N, CA, C and O of each residue as an XYZ file, in Angstrom:
764
protein
N      22.310     25.887     19.182
C      23.025     24.841     18.529
C      22.141     23.728     18.054
O      21.494     23.066     18.865
N      22.092     23.494     16.726
C      21.475     22.215     16.285
C      22.123     20.930     16.383
O      23.281     20.677     16.048
N      21.072     19.957     16.989
C      21.395     18.698     17.344
C      21.849     17.930     16.143
O      21.104     17.929     15.163
N      23.078     17.220     16.097
C      23.584     16.613     14.787
C      22.672     15.152     14.453
O      22.200     14.469     15.361
N      22.530     14.833     13.054
C      21.512     13.842     13.020
C      22.173     12.538     13.477
O      23.377     12.387     13.270
N      21.354     11.454     14.174
C      21.924     10.399     14.487
C      21.303      9.147     13.673
O      21.027      8.022     14.090
N      21.182      9.653     12.494
C      20.592      8.404     11.396
C      21.063      8.619      9.993
O      21.179      9.727      9.471
N      21.305      7.555      9.465
C      21.621      7.290      8.082
C      20.597      8.044      6.978
O      19.508      7.551      6.683
N      20.954      8.950      6.569
C      19.643      9.470      5.626
C      19.517      8.392      4.326
O      18.360      8.056      4.074
N      20.316      7.957      3.684
C      20.303      6.802      2.638
C      19.437      5.733      2.980
O      18.735      5.119      2.175
N      19.530      5.474      4.545
C      18.647      4.338      4.786
C      17.308      4.741      5.141
O      16.410      3.899      5.127
N      17.102      5.828      5.427
C      15.880      6.497      5.615
C      14.882      6.416      4.228
O      13.712      6.038      4.163
N      15.683      6.857      3.265
C      15.386      6.960      1.999
C      14.873      5.776      1.310
O      13.941      5.672      0.513
N      15.836      4.734      1.877
C      15.521      3.353      1.399
C      14.015      2.915      1.891
O      13.086      2.473      1.216
N      14.082      3.153      3.109
C      12.645      2.631      4.056
C      11.380      3.076      3.456
O      10.341      2.435      3.292
N      11.689      4.412      3.129
C      10.484      5.339      2.675
C      10.131      4.983      1.079
O       9.035      5.142      0.541
N      11.436      4.424      0.424
C      11.193      3.958     -0.983
C      10.106      2.631     -0.811
O       9.151      2.427     -1.560
N      10.434      1.921      0.175
C       9.621      0.403      0.116
C       8.170      0.892      0.442
O       7.186      0.365     -0.077
N       8.099      1.865      1.275
C       6.825      1.973      1.919
C       6.050      2.659      0.700
O       4.970      2.171      0.368
N       6.397      3.418      0.236
C       5.910      4.087     -1.013
C       5.557      3.354     -2.096
O       4.623      3.666     -2.834
N       6.409      2.170     -2.272
C       6.194      1.010     -3.246
C       5.022      0.211     -2.903
O       4.098     -0.060     -3.670
N       5.139     -0.134     -1.711
C       3.858     -1.060     -1.110
C       2.807     -0.460     -1.158
O       1.947     -1.168     -1.682
N       2.314      0.852     -0.764
C       1.262      1.448     -0.415
C       1.030      2.797     -1.558
O      -0.062      3.362     -1.495
N       1.764      3.159     -2.297
C       1.579      4.226     -3.103
C       1.729      5.373     -2.536
O       1.950      5.299     -1.327
N       1.675      6.712     -3.110
C       1.878      7.795     -2.449
C       0.856      8.338     -1.582
O       1.130      8.890     -0.517
N      -0.274      8.194     -2.005
C      -1.091      9.098     -1.337
C      -1.555      8.008      0.096
O      -1.677      8.489      1.223
N      -1.721      6.863     -0.126
C      -2.140      5.947      1.235
C      -0.924      5.757      1.864
O      -1.047      5.086      2.889
N       0.528      6.207      1.549
C       1.472      6.414      2.621
C       1.521      7.486      3.614
O       1.955      8.604      3.335
N       1.032      7.124      4.898
C       1.050      8.316      5.714
C       2.144      8.827      6.624
O       2.994      7.997      6.946
N       2.253      9.956      7.054
C       3.355     10.208      7.703
C       3.797      9.307      8.839
O       4.966      9.080      9.151
N       2.658      8.804      9.442
C       2.993      7.960     10.567
C       3.512      6.749      9.877
O       4.490      6.215     10.400
N       2.948      6.140      8.618
C       3.428      5.038      8.172
C       5.126      5.367      7.867
O       6.002      4.537      8.111
N       5.339      6.447      7.413
C       6.666      6.857      7.096
C       7.662      6.535      8.281
O       8.664      5.821      8.241
N       7.077      7.318      9.463
C       7.696      7.173     10.914
C       8.070      5.674     11.192
O       9.226      5.378     11.493
N       7.079      4.733     11.087
C       7.143      3.477     11.106
C       7.960      2.549     10.187
O       8.282      1.455     10.651
N       8.328      2.867      8.939
C       9.168      2.541      8.025
C      10.363      2.646      8.299
O      11.130      1.684      8.353
N      10.743      4.063      8.551
C      12.083      4.426      8.540
C      12.798      4.567     10.148
O      13.987      4.825     10.333
N      11.911      4.363     11.097
C      12.114      4.353     12.443
C      12.455      6.041     13.116
O      13.016      6.295     14.182
N      12.054      6.760     12.368
C      12.325      8.473     12.470
C      10.888      8.862     13.019
O       9.828      8.445     12.552
N      11.030      9.720     14.077
C      10.163     10.722     14.368
C       9.502     11.833     13.119
O      10.071     12.203     12.091
N       8.197     12.178     13.586
C       7.801     12.960     12.451
C       8.585     14.368     12.243
O       8.465     15.050     11.225
N       9.482     14.737     13.456
C      10.265     16.031     13.407
C      11.355     15.813     12.484
O      11.592     16.671     11.633
N      12.165     14.569     12.572
C      13.175     14.125     12.117
C      12.787     13.993     10.488
O      13.590     14.182      9.574
N      11.663     13.701     10.364
C      11.255     13.514      8.655
C      11.324     14.798      8.093
O      11.843     15.129      7.027
N      10.730     15.503      8.948
C      10.279     17.029      8.312
C      11.549     17.998      8.499
O      11.704     18.978      7.770
N      12.241     17.736      9.289
C      13.389     18.635      9.574
C      14.487     18.269      8.241
O      15.121     19.103      7.594
N      14.494     16.835      8.064
C      15.557     16.455      6.943
C      14.981     16.206      5.760
O      15.835     15.916      4.923
N      13.681     16.198      5.262
C      13.082     16.033      4.054
C      12.439     17.240      3.732
O      12.504     17.608      2.559
N      11.669     18.109      4.769
C      10.804     19.195      4.251
C       9.564     18.899      4.214
O       8.750     19.559      4.858
N       9.156     17.703      3.342
C       7.663     17.350      3.293
C       7.778     15.930      2.987
O       8.789     15.271      2.745
N       6.656     15.609      3.037
C       6.087     13.883      2.392
C       6.562     14.050      1.080
O       7.409     13.237      0.712
N       6.121     15.126      0.110
C       6.635     14.941     -1.296
C       7.863     15.086     -1.508
O       8.184     14.711     -2.636
N       8.964     15.608     -0.682
C      10.345     15.872     -0.906
C      10.802     14.502     -0.837
O      11.492     13.923     -1.677
N      10.315     14.009      0.328
C      10.953     12.460      0.693
C      10.430     11.394     -0.539
O      11.141     10.468     -0.930
N       9.294     11.630     -0.996
C       8.945     10.847     -2.063
C       9.631     11.152     -3.507
O       9.632     10.240     -4.334
N      10.102     12.160     -3.771
C      11.112     12.463     -4.841
C      12.263     11.959     -4.561
O      12.788     11.385     -5.515
N      12.909     11.965     -3.496
C      14.211     11.303     -3.152
C      13.889      9.943     -3.207
O      14.792      9.272     -3.708
N      12.826      9.267     -2.832
C      12.599      7.767     -2.781
C      12.724      7.646     -4.293
O      13.743      7.226     -4.842
N      11.733      8.001     -4.869
C      11.735      7.593     -6.393
C      12.931      7.788     -7.146
O      13.178      6.913     -7.975
N      13.780      8.805     -7.035
C      14.838      9.149     -7.596
C      15.848      7.769     -7.096
O      16.241      6.989     -7.963
N      16.177      7.583     -5.788
C      16.866      6.567     -5.682
C      16.301      5.241     -6.295
O      17.176      4.384     -6.424
N      15.122      4.887     -6.682
C      14.571      3.606     -6.760
C      15.116      3.751     -8.367
O      15.788      2.821     -8.813
N      14.874      4.709     -9.072
C      15.265      4.981    -10.348
C      16.519      4.777    -10.750
O      16.781      4.292    -11.851
N      17.577      5.200     -9.719
C      18.998      5.179     -9.965
C      19.339      3.552     -9.780
O      20.028      2.969    -10.617
N      18.844      2.934     -8.714
C      18.883      1.249     -8.660
C      18.480      0.678     -9.448
O      19.248     -0.103    -10.008
N      17.225      0.755     -9.856
C      16.495     -0.257    -10.710
C      17.060      0.135    -12.227
O      17.488     -0.792    -12.915
N      17.069      1.203    -12.651
C      17.352      1.537    -14.246
C      18.573      1.203    -13.915
O      18.890      0.195    -14.547
N      19.677      1.686    -13.004
C      21.159      1.564    -13.166
C      21.355      0.074    -13.371
O      22.211     -0.217    -14.207
N      20.711     -0.948    -12.754
C      20.957     -2.470    -12.721
C      20.734     -2.714    -14.049
O      21.595     -3.320    -14.687
N      19.619     -2.308    -14.629
C      19.260     -2.542    -16.145
C      20.192     -2.443    -17.012
O      20.585     -3.390    -17.693
N      20.744     -0.989    -17.082
C      21.957     -0.614    -17.944
C      23.042     -1.440    -17.778
O      23.640     -1.961    -18.720
N      23.408     -1.627    -16.256
C      24.868     -2.296    -16.131
C      24.680     -3.726    -16.700
O      25.705     -4.263    -17.120
N      23.690     -4.316    -16.763
C      23.346     -5.574    -17.070
C      22.850     -6.041    -18.549
O      22.880     -7.220    -18.901
N      22.410     -5.020    -19.339
C      22.510     -4.950    -20.674
C      23.642     -4.360    -21.603
O      23.818     -4.647    -22.787
N      24.306     -3.561    -20.904
C      25.472     -3.179    -21.348
C      26.922     -3.793    -21.132
O      27.909     -3.567    -21.832
N      26.842     -4.634    -19.990
C      28.277     -5.173    -19.691
C      27.518     -6.537    -19.037
O      28.355     -7.037    -18.286
N      26.575     -7.153    -19.017
C      26.482     -8.205    -18.582
C      26.691     -9.463    -19.250
O      26.813     -9.539    -20.472
N      26.738    -10.510    -18.426
C      27.358    -12.044    -19.199
C      26.390    -12.543    -20.071
O      25.204    -12.288    -19.858
N      26.722    -13.192    -20.985
C      25.624    -13.960    -21.785
C      25.442    -13.258    -23.452
O      26.069    -12.308    -23.920
N      24.464    -14.018    -24.054
C      24.301    -13.420    -25.100
C      23.079    -12.358    -25.054
O      22.098    -12.569    -24.341
N      23.221    -11.048    -25.968
C      22.067    -10.072    -26.008
C      20.632    -10.819    -25.443
O      19.902    -10.319    -24.587
N      20.426    -11.972    -26.038
C      18.970    -12.583    -25.923
C      19.025    -13.276    -24.621
O      17.921    -13.597    -24.182
N      20.173    -13.618    -23.813
C      20.262    -14.197    -22.517
C      19.979    -12.746    -21.608
O      19.041    -12.591    -20.825
N      20.769    -11.999    -21.846
C      20.538    -10.719    -20.774
C      19.281    -10.174    -20.955
O      18.896     -9.596    -19.938
N      18.367    -10.140    -22.035
C      17.188     -9.329    -22.228
C      16.232    -10.683    -21.366
O      15.542    -10.247    -20.444
N      16.160    -12.000    -21.558
C      15.587    -12.820    -20.834
C      15.843    -12.699    -19.187
O      14.869    -12.805    -18.442
N      16.712    -12.553    -18.828
C      17.006    -11.867    -17.643
C      16.403    -10.864    -17.133
O      15.954    -10.944    -15.990
N      16.287     -9.821    -17.819
C      15.588     -8.504    -17.627
C      14.075     -8.956    -17.260
O      13.485     -8.698    -16.211
N      13.496     -9.827    -18.572
C      12.153    -10.255    -18.339
C      11.777    -11.204    -17.006
O      10.684    -11.068    -16.455
N      12.677    -12.084    -16.575
C      12.736    -12.732    -15.565
C      12.719    -11.962    -14.063
O      12.164    -12.411    -13.060
N      13.474    -10.679    -14.156
C      13.479     -9.946    -12.961
C      12.064     -9.391    -12.806
O      11.693     -9.292    -11.636
N      11.397     -9.096    -13.534
C       9.815     -8.860    -13.696
C       9.194     -9.586    -13.127
O       8.659     -9.312    -12.053
N       9.082    -11.098    -13.923
C       8.445    -12.188    -13.733
C       8.699    -12.557    -12.039
O       7.757    -12.713    -11.263
N       9.835    -12.639    -11.724
C      10.269    -13.183    -10.325
C      11.237    -12.132     -9.862
O      12.407    -12.048    -10.235
N      10.536    -11.219     -8.882
C      11.274    -10.468     -8.277
C      12.014    -10.787     -6.860
O      11.762    -11.854     -6.299
N      12.692    -10.099     -6.433
C      13.394    -10.194     -5.530
C      12.422    -10.596     -4.189
O      11.388     -9.933     -4.109
N      12.624    -11.499     -3.249
C      11.775    -11.885     -2.324
C      11.345    -10.763     -1.242
O      10.301    -10.801     -0.590
N      12.174     -9.921     -1.179
C      12.198     -8.757     -0.287
C      11.340     -7.673     -0.621
O      10.926     -6.833      0.178
N      11.092     -7.728     -1.834
C      10.515     -6.362     -2.559
C       9.036     -6.685     -2.541
O       8.436     -7.753     -2.661
N       8.552     -5.200     -2.320
C       6.919     -5.120     -2.792
C       6.786     -5.730     -4.136
O       7.696     -5.911     -4.945
N       5.202     -6.098     -4.301
C       5.071     -6.383     -5.773
C       5.063     -5.259     -6.250
O       5.085     -4.248     -5.547
N       5.026     -5.250     -7.641
C       4.891     -4.082     -8.799
C       6.167     -3.467     -8.490
O       7.177     -3.965     -7.992
N       5.900     -2.177     -8.918
C       6.887     -1.123     -9.693
C       6.617      0.477     -8.883
O       5.514      0.980     -8.670
N       7.567      0.891     -8.631
C       7.314      2.067     -7.702
C       7.134      3.091     -9.131
O       6.195      3.886     -9.124
N       7.997      3.043    -10.259
C       7.872      3.579    -11.380
C       6.403      3.559    -11.936
O       5.663      4.527    -12.111
N       6.149      2.205    -12.176
C       4.663      2.070    -12.577
C       3.620      3.000    -11.758
O       2.923      3.837    -12.332
N       3.582      2.780    -10.396
C       2.635      3.279     -9.495
C       2.953      4.443     -9.714
O       1.840      4.926     -9.922
N       3.909      5.548     -9.860
C       3.984      6.852     -9.576
C       3.275      7.305    -11.235
O       2.520      8.261    -11.412
N       3.686      6.480    -12.160
C       3.251      7.010    -13.286
C       1.605      6.827    -13.354
O       1.022      7.857    -13.692
N       0.985      5.981    -13.157
C      -0.439      6.070    -12.943
C      -0.964      7.092    -11.809
O      -1.860      7.909    -12.019
N      -0.348      6.952    -10.689
C      -0.926      7.885     -9.328
C      -0.500      9.283     -9.584
O      -1.358     10.164     -9.520
N       0.760      9.595     -9.873
C       1.081     11.049     -9.688
C       1.338     11.405    -11.163
O       0.980     12.565    -11.369
N       1.770     10.883    -12.117
C       2.375     11.426    -13.334
C       0.961     12.087    -14.098
O       1.344     13.017    -14.807
N      -0.012     11.977    -14.157
C      -0.977     12.992    -14.721
C      -1.326     14.175    -14.195
O      -1.985     15.054    -14.751
N      -0.729     14.184    -12.769
C      -1.133     15.477    -12.058
C      -0.085     16.323    -11.668
O      -0.240     17.525    -11.452
N       1.321     15.528    -11.544
C       2.396     16.333    -11.293
C       3.286     16.612    -12.235
O       3.936     15.629    -12.589
N       3.591     17.808    -12.868
C       4.420     18.096    -14.069
C       5.853     17.558    -13.904
O       6.433     17.021    -14.848
N       6.454     17.720    -12.610
C       7.778     17.503    -12.029
C       7.823     16.005    -12.034
O       8.753     15.616    -12.740
N       7.217     15.145    -11.553
C       7.232     13.733    -11.204
C       7.020     13.159    -12.503
O       7.689     12.152    -12.738
N       6.208     13.585    -13.442
C       6.373     13.148    -14.873
C       7.284     13.396    -15.574
O       7.513     12.508    -16.396
N       8.121     14.504    -15.621
C       9.128     14.632    -16.285
C      10.374     13.712    -15.727
O      11.231     13.156    -16.413
N      10.264     13.706    -14.545
C      11.348     12.701    -13.960
C      11.225     11.139    -14.538
O      12.181     10.546    -15.039
N       9.911     10.582    -14.388
C       9.542      9.574    -15.109
C       9.661      9.237    -16.348
O       9.869      8.086    -16.732
N       9.546     10.157    -17.011
C       9.774     10.414    -18.700
C      11.350     10.352    -18.866
O      11.861      9.604    -19.700
N      12.099     11.176    -18.030
C      13.612     11.016    -18.069
C      14.027      9.411    -17.918
O      14.606      8.762    -18.789
N      13.640      8.960    -16.733
C      13.954      7.471    -16.548
C      13.601      6.632    -17.609
O      14.434      5.823    -18.019
N      12.284      6.714    -18.208
C      11.457      6.040    -19.414
C      12.339      6.016    -20.575
O      12.459      4.932    -21.145
N      13.182      7.347    -21.166
C      13.898      7.441    -22.056
C      15.225      6.722    -21.655
O      15.556      5.977    -22.577
N      15.979      6.684    -20.759
C      17.030      5.989    -20.271
C      17.141      4.359    -20.724
O      17.981      3.758    -21.394
N      15.700      3.862    -19.936
C      15.463      2.411    -20.084
C      15.160      2.091    -21.717
O      15.707      1.108    -22.216
N      14.319      2.902    -22.494
C      14.251      2.997    -23.663
C      15.678      2.602    -24.630
O      15.957      1.641    -25.348
N      16.289      3.671    -24.304
C      17.551      3.867    -25.228
C      18.414      2.750    -24.984
O      19.183      2.438    -25.893
N      18.423      2.032    -23.820
C      19.463      0.831    -23.293
C      18.898     -0.452    -23.964
O      19.566     -1.359    -24.462
N      17.720     -0.373    -23.895
C      17.056     -1.697    -24.449
C      17.133     -1.568    -25.949
O      17.467     -2.584    -26.559
N      16.874     -0.471    -26.640
C      17.084     -0.529    -28.131
C      18.489     -0.755    -28.469
O      18.732     -1.466    -29.444
N      19.566     -0.180    -27.708
C      20.819     -0.543    -28.039
C      21.044     -2.079    -28.022
O      21.563     -2.680    -28.963
N      20.554     -2.742    -26.730
C      20.757     -3.800    -26.814
C      19.866     -4.914    -27.887
O      20.318     -6.036    -28.115
N      18.886     -4.550    -28.341
C      18.298     -5.121    -29.133
C      18.871     -4.802    -30.707
O      18.763     -5.541    -31.685
N      19.392     -3.717    -30.646
C      20.243     -3.465    -32.068
C      21.235     -4.476    -31.992
O      21.245     -5.378    -32.830
N      22.060     -4.423    -31.090
C      23.302     -5.323    -31.059
C      22.843     -6.894    -31.321
O      23.576     -7.570    -32.042
N      21.652     -7.493    -30.758
C      21.199     -8.773    -31.157
C      21.088     -8.622    -32.430
O      21.716     -9.395    -33.154
N      20.467     -7.847    -32.866
C      20.089     -7.750    -34.264
C      21.439     -7.682    -35.374
O      21.359     -8.095    -36.531
N      22.285     -7.268    -34.963
C      23.711     -7.358    -35.569
C      24.515     -8.592    -35.382
O      25.417     -8.926    -36.150
N      24.145     -9.266    -34.309
C      24.707    -10.552    -34.161
C      23.974    -11.903    -34.303
O      24.365    -13.015    -33.949
N      22.742    -11.523    -34.944
C      21.842    -12.479    -35.640
C      20.867    -13.103    -34.629
O      20.156    -14.076    -34.879
N      20.910    -12.402    -33.391
C      20.369    -13.042    -32.218
C      18.780    -12.725    -32.429
O      17.953    -13.510    -31.965
N      18.458    -11.798    -32.992
C      17.105    -11.022    -32.974
C      16.741    -10.605    -34.253
O      17.438     -9.763    -34.819
N      15.720    -11.084    -34.808
C      15.156    -10.655    -36.335
C      15.440     -9.137    -36.607
O      14.978     -8.179    -35.989
N      16.299     -9.133    -37.665
C      16.709     -7.819    -38.197
C      15.695     -7.127    -38.820
O      15.653     -5.899    -38.897
N      14.788     -7.971    -39.316
C      13.391     -7.378    -39.817
C      12.425     -6.571    -39.231
O      11.561     -5.915    -39.813
N      12.703     -6.694    -37.620
C      12.104     -6.189    -36.772
C      12.632     -4.569    -36.501
O      13.751     -4.111    -36.728
N      11.416     -3.863    -35.931
C      11.640     -2.472    -35.557
C      12.274     -2.559    -34.177
O      11.608     -2.941    -33.215
N      13.763     -2.153    -34.047
C      14.326     -2.202    -32.684
C      13.543     -1.062    -31.616
O      13.280     -1.407    -30.464
N      13.281      0.001    -32.005
C      12.157      0.656    -31.031
C      11.159      0.463    -30.821
O      10.622      0.827    -29.775
N      10.505     -0.253    -31.857
C       9.262     -0.934    -31.608
C       9.467     -2.154    -30.429
O       8.641     -2.332    -29.533
N      10.362     -2.735    -30.542
C      10.728     -3.919    -29.685
C      10.852     -3.037    -28.179
O      10.061     -3.184    -27.247
N      11.679     -2.375    -28.179
C      12.273     -1.525    -26.871
C      10.923     -1.220    -26.348
O      10.593     -1.730    -25.278
N      10.053     -0.393    -27.025
C       8.765     -0.202    -26.284
C       8.009     -1.403    -25.599
O       7.563     -1.514    -24.457
N       8.014     -2.398    -26.839
C       7.080     -3.429    -26.084
C       7.652     -4.194    -25.049
O       7.026     -4.896    -24.256
N       9.112     -3.992    -25.102
C       9.713     -4.864    -23.737
C       9.407     -3.952    -22.505
O       9.129     -4.476    -21.426
N       9.456     -2.547    -22.656
C       9.044     -1.503    -21.624
C       7.387     -1.970    -21.141
O       7.071     -2.255    -19.986
N       6.609     -1.964    -22.137
C       5.394     -2.226    -21.597
C       4.802     -3.475    -21.235
O       3.717     -3.578    -20.664
N       5.712     -4.641    -21.662
C       5.509     -5.969    -21.020
C       5.878     -5.971    -19.594
O       5.242     -6.359    -18.615
N       7.072     -5.440    -19.701
C       7.782     -5.193    -17.977
C       6.754     -4.650    -16.964
O       6.538     -5.111    -15.843
N       6.113     -3.514    -17.589
C       5.223     -2.951    -16.836
C       3.905     -3.536    -16.295
O       3.350     -3.412    -15.204
N       3.583     -4.214    -17.415
C       2.362     -5.144    -17.349
C       2.584     -6.478    -16.661
O       1.608     -7.106    -16.250
N       3.635     -6.873    -16.536
C       4.141     -8.041    -15.620
C       4.002     -7.535    -14.039
O       3.634     -8.262    -13.117
N       4.366     -6.166    -13.927
C       4.778     -5.736    -12.507
C       3.057     -5.247    -11.955
O       2.738     -5.364    -10.772
N       2.121     -4.728    -12.978
C       0.995     -4.727    -12.609
C       0.206     -5.886    -12.313
O      -0.574     -5.933    -11.362
N       0.409     -6.851    -13.146
C      -0.397     -8.245    -13.074
C       0.199     -8.488    -11.471
O      -0.556     -8.534    -10.500
N       1.594     -8.622    -11.388
C       1.624     -9.043     -9.900
C       1.430     -8.331     -8.578
O       1.619     -8.796     -7.454
N       1.024     -7.142     -8.908
C       0.522     -6.352     -7.652
C      -1.124     -6.610     -7.560
O      -1.776     -6.480     -6.524
N      -1.684     -7.019     -8.916
C      -3.072     -7.385     -8.583
C      -3.097     -9.065     -8.460
O      -4.091     -9.707     -8.801
N      -1.954     -9.653     -7.963
C      -2.163    -10.986     -7.392
C      -1.877    -12.148     -8.325
O      -1.731    -13.299     -7.913
N      -1.794    -11.747     -9.769
C      -1.316    -12.960    -10.637
C       0.085    -13.640     -9.921
O       1.041    -13.143     -9.326
N      -0.276    -14.949    -10.270
C       0.948    -15.986     -9.568
C       2.014    -16.183    -10.584
O       1.966    -15.973    -11.796
N       3.067    -16.665     -9.784
C       4.249    -16.832    -10.753
C       4.131    -17.457    -12.277
O       4.450    -16.845    -13.296
N       3.580    -18.874    -12.222
C       3.341    -19.212    -13.542
C       2.835    -18.248    -14.504
O       3.377    -18.097    -15.599
N       1.576    -17.436    -14.046
C       1.210    -16.364    -15.111
C       2.313    -15.577    -15.662
O       2.539    -15.359    -16.853
N       3.058    -15.127    -14.501
C       3.784    -13.988    -15.069
C       4.977    -14.442    -15.729
O       5.479    -13.734    -16.601
N       5.619    -15.828    -15.327
C       6.540    -16.343    -16.044
C       6.021    -16.761    -17.717
O       6.787    -16.886    -18.672
N       4.443    -16.936    -17.743
C       3.950    -17.146    -19.292
C       4.190    -15.920    -19.943
O       4.628    -15.872    -21.093
N       3.898    -14.818    -19.192
C       3.927    -13.617    -19.855
C       5.308    -13.307    -20.684
O       5.415    -12.966    -21.862
N       6.483    -13.564    -19.560
C       7.646    -13.097    -19.834
C       8.026    -13.948    -20.916
O       8.745    -13.432    -21.771
N       7.676    -15.212    -21.068
C       8.008    -16.423    -22.136
C       7.323    -15.752    -23.605
O       7.995    -15.619    -24.627
N       5.985    -15.394    -23.507
C       5.725    -15.140    -24.453
C       6.251    -13.686    -25.210
O       6.191    -13.544    -26.432
N       6.741    -12.705    -24.342
C       7.260    -11.704    -24.624
C       8.547    -12.024    -25.619
O       8.755    -11.538    -26.731
N       9.333    -12.965    -24.905
C      10.704    -13.405    -25.633
C      10.612    -14.015    -26.963
O      11.554    -14.129    -27.747
N       9.278    -14.437    -27.177
C       8.916    -15.019    -28.497
C       8.919    -14.122    -29.497
O       9.350    -14.519    -30.580
N       8.472    -12.794    -29.389
C       8.447    -11.474    -30.214
C      10.088    -11.193    -30.582
O      10.303    -10.490    -31.569
N      10.890    -11.559    -30.054
C      12.463    -11.170    -30.583
C      12.815    -12.207    -31.440
O      13.917    -12.207    -31.989
């Protein structure tokens, strides 16, 4: 008879997500995952089958939470469209104190996207969701007169995604808060 699990799988995925986010896929060892999750090697492999399987669950969790937060904020958040877009830029420039620097999606795009078609497709689906949400918010701002209607909403949405990713890469590279905020400020001028 199999022993019942004595841990919360969701908490283990969250802890693994933070380990992968901080160190990347390749640099996160099984021992590092054991330390991060508090689980033994056998519990990790009995539950998740492989490091890659755990990474996919961690990446999926990250995208659900982070992209979900973006969508909820842009579709139903308080304030004007411009204020909601500003908040999104500020999230990139001033991340939560407990979060590792950078972005797990950006890291996975660079590290695994070119070599892993399944991961690349997951990342592309997430990018399309973020793009559609940003574009719709920008179009709303154009209709309301908050954003220059002569600009291309799709191009602005791509620009915002690229700028947010760039801010996260700069943060990972050690850029300070003033630099990150200056990038966000400059991006807002494009609207």
